[in-house]
N, C-alpha and C positions, 0 to 999 in steps of 0.2 A: 641183889639186882633191883628188887622192887623199892627198897629203901633209897638206893642211889638214884633211881629214876624219879622217885617222889621228891627228892632234894632238888634235882635238876628242874623239875616241873615248878617247884616253888620259886626257884631263882628266876626262871623265865617269867613267871607270873608277876613276881615283884618288879622285875625290870620293865615289863610291859605296862604295869600300873604306874610306875614312875614316869615313863614316857608319856602316857596318857595324861597324867597330872601336869607335867611340864608343858605339853602342848596346850591343854585346856587353860592352864594358869596363864600362859603367855597371851593367849587370845583374850582372856578376861581382863588381865591387867592392861593390855593395849587398848581394849575397848573402853575400859573405865577411864584411862588417862585421856583418851580422845574425847569422851563425853565431858570430862571436867574441863579440858582445855577449851573446847568449842563453846561450852556453857559460859565459861569465864569471859571469852571473847564477846559473846552475845551480851552478857551483863555489862561489860565495859562499853560496848557500842551504844547500848540502850541508855546507860547513864550519861554518856557523852552527849547523846541527842537531847537528853533531859536538861543537862547543863547549858547546852547551846540555846535551847528554847528559853530557859530562865534568863540567860544573859541578854538575848535579843529583846525579850519582852520587857525586861527591866530598863534596857537602854531606850527603847521606844517610849516607855512611860516617863522616864526622867527627861529625855531630850525633847520630847514633843510637848512637855508641860511648861517649858520655859523657853523664852527667846534665848538663842545661843549667846553665851558670854564666857570668855576664857576664865573669868574670875567667879564663875558660878559657885555659890556657897555649897559646902559639903553637906550631904544629907545623911541622916542616921538610919539604921535598920528599922527603927520604929515606924518610919514613913511607909515602908513596903515590907510587910511581914514575910518572913522566909518560908518557903514551902519545902525546902530540903534541909537535911540535918547539917548544922554548922555552915549554912550558906553564907558566902561572902562574895561581893561583887564590886569591882572597881571599873570606872569608866574614865578614860583619858582621851584628850584630843590629840591631834597630829603632832603637837609640840610637846607631848608627854606631860601636859598639865592635868592634874587630877580634877575631874568635874564632879565625880560622885564616888563615894565609898560607903559601903554598908556597915563596915566594922573598922573604926579608926585604929583599933589595937592590932589589926592584922598586918603583918609584915611578910611579904612574899619575897624570898631570896632570889628568885629567878625572874623578877619583873622585867629586867633589861633584856633577857633572852626572849621572853614572850613578846615584848614590844618589837624587837628586831624581826622575829619570825612573822608576826602579824603584818608588819609593814611590808614584808616581802611578798605578801599575798597568800600566806599559808596559815592554817590553824596550828596551834600547839596544844597537845593534850599530854599532861604529865601528872606525876604524883609528888606530894610533899608530905611526909608523915602519913596520917590517915586520910588526908584530903586529896581529892582528885581535882585537877585544875585544867580549865580550858581557856585558851586565849583566842579570840576571834575578832573580826572587824564588823562594824555597823555603819552604814551610810545614812546620813540625814540631810537630804538635799545635796548640796555641793560639798558638804563636810563629811569627813570620815573619822570615825572614832574607834578606839581600841577598847574592847570589853574583856575583862578577865573575871571569870567566875570559878568559884571553888566550893566544894561541898563534900561531905562524907556520905558514902553510899552504905549506910548502916544496914538497911534491909538486904541489900545485895550481898554484903559480906557475910551476914548471918545465913543467908540462903546458900552461899558457897560452902560455908562450914558444915551445914547440914548435909549438903550434897556429898561432900568429901567423906563424912562419916558413913552415909548410906552406901557409897561406892566401896569403901573399905570393908564394911560388913558383908556386902554382896560378894566381894572377892573372896573373903574368908569362907563364907558358906559355899560358894561355888567350888573352891579348892577342895573342901571336904566332900562335896557331892561328886566331884571328878575322881577323887580317890576311891570312893565306894563304887562308883560306876566302872572305873578302870579295873578294880579288883574283880568285880562281878563278871564283866564281859571278857576279861583276859582268861578267867577260869573257864568260861563257856568256850572260848576259842581254843584253849589248850586241852579240853576234855577229850576230843578225838585222839589227840596225840598221846595223852595219858592212857587211854584205853588200848591204843596200839602198842605202847611200850609194855603194859602189863601182859597183853596177849603174847607178845614176842618173848617175854620172860618165861612163859609157860611152855614154849616150844623147845624141844631137845631132839637128839638123834632118834630117841625112841618114840617121839610124837611128831614126826614130820608131816603127818596127815592134818595137823591143825592149821587153821588159816586165821589171819587177822581180819577184822571187819573192814570192809571196803567203804561202807557208808555211801556218800555221794561220789560216784566214780568220775564226776566232771571236774571237781576242784583238785588242787595239788595234793591234798592228803589222800583223796580217793585214788588218784593216779599212783601215789607212792605205795599205798596198801596193795593195789592191784599188781604193781611191779614186784613187790615183796612176795606176794602170794604166787606169782609166776615163778620166782626164783625158788620158793619152797617146793613147788611142783616139780621143777627140774631136779632139785636135790633129792626129793623123794623117789623120783624115777631112777636117778643115778644110783642111789643106795639100794633100791630094789634090784636093779640090774646086777650090781656088784654082788649082792647077796645071793641071787640065783646063780651067778657065775661061780 
């Protein structure tokens, strides 16, 4: 009886620990995923703003330095040192003529899509390989220009990799801690039941005077023990009456 009850106790304790682990693991993984997602979105928005700032500042520097001419000579990156990793900037007029390009070797496959998007009054933010690309407009007097800026967010990507590693390690450690805590607290929660089962195992017809510990009479276990003790009292009275009869 005691061995059987001990086995049942271990099964229940294991099941409670697994449930505790699953719930805690789900919360940790969900929280970690949310942290990574929103941090990634914040990084993207921040880099987008940085690209926009570089695009507009370069456009102002180039266009304000010269009298507007559709055949304005192309300028190289050496004229305006790049502040971003692999930064490339193209400035076009409303007729799609290239007025400025920071890197002559750069060929952006989606230039047409960016131009169409910007001309419709919207920005376009996209990726091509490791580069993040922003297409926006810039007005200089009565003229409007299309500015395409691209760069690699090397520091941001490195930060996201480190964050991902940290979140994975935190999840693994948290799952281990959840397992230990679940096993410990489920053992404490089941201890009154285990004590009650052992005490019930000691009760027989010859020892109906024994009672199980009621502990806290307010909770469910206390009420169960109290009800069981009342039943034992009635059985003891019935057996005594039968014996006297």
